[in-house]
N, C-alpha and C positions, 0 to 999 in steps of 0.2 A: 473193168472199165478201160477201154483202149485210149481214150483221151477225154478231155473235159466236154467237148461238144457231144461226143457219143453218150456220155453219162447223162447229159441233160435231155438229149433226144430220146433216150431210152425211157425216160419217165414222163416226158411231155405228152399231153393229150392233143387232140385236134384243135385247130385255131378257134373253133366255136366254143370250146369248153371254157368254163370259168375257173380261173386259178385262185382269185381272192374275191370274196364277196362281203361287203358291208351292208347290213340290213337295218335301216332305221337306227343308226348308231348315234347315241347321245353321250356327251362327256361334259361333266361339270367340275369346276375347281372352286370350291366354296360357293359363293353366290354368283359366280361368273359361269355362263354356259359357253363352252368352247366349240361344241358341235351340237347341231340341232337336227336329230333324226336324219342323218346322212345315209343315203343308199347309193352304192357304187359297185359295179362288177368289173373286174379286171380280167381280161381274157388271157388264156395260156400263151406265153411267148410275147405278150404285148408290152410295149413301152408306154406306160401311162404316166402322165405328168400332173401333179397337183400344183396349180398356179394361183397365186393370190398375194395380196399385200400382207405385211406383218400383222399377226394377230387374227388372221382369217380362219385358222383352224387346220391348215394343211399339215403342219408338223405334228400336231396332236393326232391326226388321222394316221400318219405314218407310224408314230409311236404306239398306237393301238394295234396296228398290224404287227409290229415287232414284239408286242407283249410287255412293253415298258409301263403301260397303263392298262387298266381294265375299264371297259365301257360301263356307264351308268344305266344304259338302256340299249336295246337292240342286240344284234348278233354279228360275229365276225367268223367267216369260214375260209380256210385255206385248203385247196384241193378237196373241197366238199366236207371237210371235217370241222366241226365247231371248235374254236380255239379260245373262246372268251377267258377260260380259266387255265389254259395251257401255258406253262412258263416259257420264256424266250428261248432257252436252250433246247427245247423240244419242238420248236416250230419249223426247224429246217430253213431258216431265213439267213441271208447274208446282209450285213448292214455296213454302210459306209458313211461316216460322220463328216461334218464340216471341218473339224480339226484333225481328221485322220486317225487320232487316238492310237498312234503307234507306241510300242514299248521302247523307250530310248536305250535301255540296257541290252536289248536283244538285237541280233543281226536281222537283215532283211529276210533271210530264210526262216529264222526262228519266229519272227512276227507272222509270216505267212502260214507257217505250220501250226501256230498256236491252236486254232480251232480244230485241227485234225488231232492234235495231241490230247486235248481234253475229251475228244470222242474216242480215245484209245485206239486210233488207227496205228497199225504197225509201222515202225520206223522206215522200213524199206518202201512201203507204199506212200508214206508221208514225203519222203525224199523225191520219189518219182513224180508225185503230183505237184510238189513245189517247183521242181525243175520245169515241168510242163507249163504251169501258170506263169512262171517268170518269163518264159519265151512268149507266151500269149500277150503279156503286157510290155514286152520289149525291154526286159531288165535282165536278160541272160548275162551271166558273168558278174552280177552285183550281189549275189547271195550272201557274201560275207561282210558286206558293209553295214554300218550302223545308220539309223535314220539321220543323224546329224551330218553325215557325209553325203547326203542326197540333196538334190534341188527340190523345190516345192512340187514340181511336176512328177519327179521320181517318187517322192513320198506318196503322192496321190496314187500312183500306179501300184505301189506296195499295198496301200489300203484297199484298192480295188481287187488286187490279187488275193488278199486275205479273205475278202468277202466271197470270191468266186471259187476258191480252192475246195471248199466243202460241198460243192455242187448243190447250191441252195435251191429250194423250190421257188423262192421269191427273193429278188435282190432289191433292197431298200436303200435309196440314196437321198441324203438330207443336204441339199445345197452343196454338193462336193466341189464346185468350182469357185466358190465365193472368195477364196484366198488367192486365186491365181490372177496374173495380169491378163490383159485383153487377148494378146496373141496366143499365149499358152492356153488360156481358157478355150479359145476356138479350136486349137489342135486337139485338146483333150476331149472336147465334145465329139469330134469326128472319130477319134479312137474308141471312145466309150460306145458309140452307136455301132461301129463295126464289130466290136466284141460282143455286144448284146445280140446282134443279128446272127453272128456265127454260132453262139451258144444257145440261142432261142430261149434265154432265161426270162421269165416274167419279171418285169421291172417297174417299180413305183418310184418316181423321181419327184422331189420337192424343190421348187424354185419360186422366186418372185421376179425372175428375169424373163420377160416375154419372148425375147429373141431365142433363149435356150429352149423354151417350151415349144415354140413354133418349129425350130429346126430339128429337134430330137425326137419328137413324140409321134406315136401312132394316134393317140387321142389325148386330149387335154381336158381336165376338169378345172374350171375356173371357180374359185371359191371366194366368198365374202361373208363375214359375220356368221361363221359357223355353218354355212350352207353352200351347196354346189349351185352356182348360178347358171352354168351352161356346161354341157359335156358334148364334145365333138372332135372331129379331126382338126388339125391346125388350120386348114383352109376354111372349114366351117366357122371356127371361132373367129378368124380374122375377117372373112368376107360376110358372114351372116351372124353377127352378134345378136343375142336374143333380147338384150335389154341395154339400158343406158350405161350401167356399170361396166359390162363386158366391153361395149363399144369404146368407152373412155379408157379402160385399164389396159387393154391389149392393143399395142401399137399406137402410132400417132393418128389423131383424128381431128378434122375441122368440124365445127358445129355451125350450121347456118339456120337462121330463123325462117320458117316457111309456114304454110297452112295447107291443110288437106283439101285437095281440089277435086278428087274424084276416084272412082274405082274402075278397074278394067281387068276382071278375071283374077289372075294371081298377082296382079300389081295394083298399087295405088299411085295416084299422081299428086305430087306436092308442088305447089307454086312457090317459087323463090324469086321475088320481084316479078319481072315479066316472063321469066323462064319457067318451064314445066319439066319436072324430073320424075321418072319412073322408079319406084322403089318396091320391095316385096310387100305384099299386102298383110301378111300375118301380124306384124307388130302393131298395125293400125286397125286391126279387126275390131269392129264395134264402135269405132271413133266416129263422131259426127262430122259431116262436111263443114269446112271453114274453121275447124278446130286448129289452133296454133300447134305446130309440131317442130321438133328439132331434127334437122337433117345431118347425119354423120357421114362424112366422106373422107377417105384416106388421101394424103397429100399427093400420092402418085396417080390417083384416079381423077384428079382435076386436070383438065386439059386446057391449055391456053389457046385462045382463038381470037379472031377479029372481034372488035367490040360490037359490030353489027351482025355477027353470025346468028343464025336461028337457034333458039333455045339457049342462048348465052346470057349470063348476067355479068355485070361489069365491075371493074375495080381498077385500082391504080398501084403500080409496083412501088413499094415503099423501101425495100431492101433486097439485096442479093447476097447469098453465101455460097461460095464455090466449094464443092465437096468432092472434087476429083472426078468420080464417075457421073455425077449429076450436079445440078444447081438447085439450091433451095431459094425460091422466090417468096417473099413476104408481101402479100397484096392487101391493101386497105380495101375493105368491102363493106357496104352498108348492111348487107344481109348477114355478116358474120356475127356470131354471139360474142366474140372477143375483139371485134373491129378489124382484125387481120386474119387472112387465110394463109396457110403454108401450102405452096405448090411445089412438088418435086419433079423437076423437068430434066429428062435425060438429054445428053448431047452437049458439046462444048460451046455451041453458039447461042445458048439461052441468054447469056449475059448481054450479048450485043443485040440480039433480036428484041429483047424486052428490057430495056435499060430502066434504071430508077426514074420514076416520074411518068413512065409510059402508061397510057390507058389501055387496058386489055379486057377481053371477054374470057369467060370461063365456062366450060361445058362439062357436064357430068353424064357419062354414058349410062345406058339402061343397066340395072343390076349392080351399079358401082357405088351405090349409097344405100343407107337404111335410115328410116325415120321412126321417131318415138314421140308420143304426146309430151308436151311441155309439162313438167311436174308442177 
């Protein structure tokens, strides 16, 4: 093995191959069902994120992949081999925990080399691979330090290096950024993604942070109540949520009251006051005309216009919040489910152009919103 990247590339299959497969996996803890026949395929070299609120089953699914739990139903395969009853140490996975789980009495090098040592890798080879991975995570020169002598970000790099040094088939990450401050978290996200792309290691990442999921992932599985609600690219999840839960959970969303007004090929028309808005037809398929619907639209997709503009619905600016690169405008609107809409307006002049108390119109572009029947 000439380097870590070569060792991964030598064993990786083509991009269309499946590295990890969950087939109708069910997991129960006493009377509680944590996972309900979950099926998911993770491609070789893919960065897959499991996203959802606490208790949705995402960490349980990760622990099943790691071998910490056994499924009560269904099948788990890694590189095509069934691993339901295979112990963790034989699955060739690297795991990074929330608290990093570093040995305080060991040096950085000893922590990283631990997995190699228990695999009976020769010391010369261990030392070479530790030195290599230390350079990869930008900790060269720190091999002799103890964890207590490191910052939180450095400890995280050590934990990542320990997971990568064994050249795992799959890298499992359980909310690894939760203990970091905002700025350090952002920089570590970038570093992790760069390393993952360089090594082409199949990665399953668990988080409840929508921003992390959208910025890091090749695909996202949004979970709720032990099920996968939607699987897709970050753009698909954000712009084309499949149901009300995904639309509400991922990112900010305004909800407007409307009614189904018509169908036009791949689009439906929703009436919002006197305005008409085009939305994807699929979520409203089979819904009768004039049925009440809720229209979900992102704050940046609402455009301020003159009150008399065609296809505009009206409101009044109730508050402004300067956010540096943009201004958040809170607009009182009769069609809003919460009485106010959030409009994210770029440009420094938004506060003077639309002062508090101003009457404004709002326009939604075609394909910039999605609608679901009122429950």
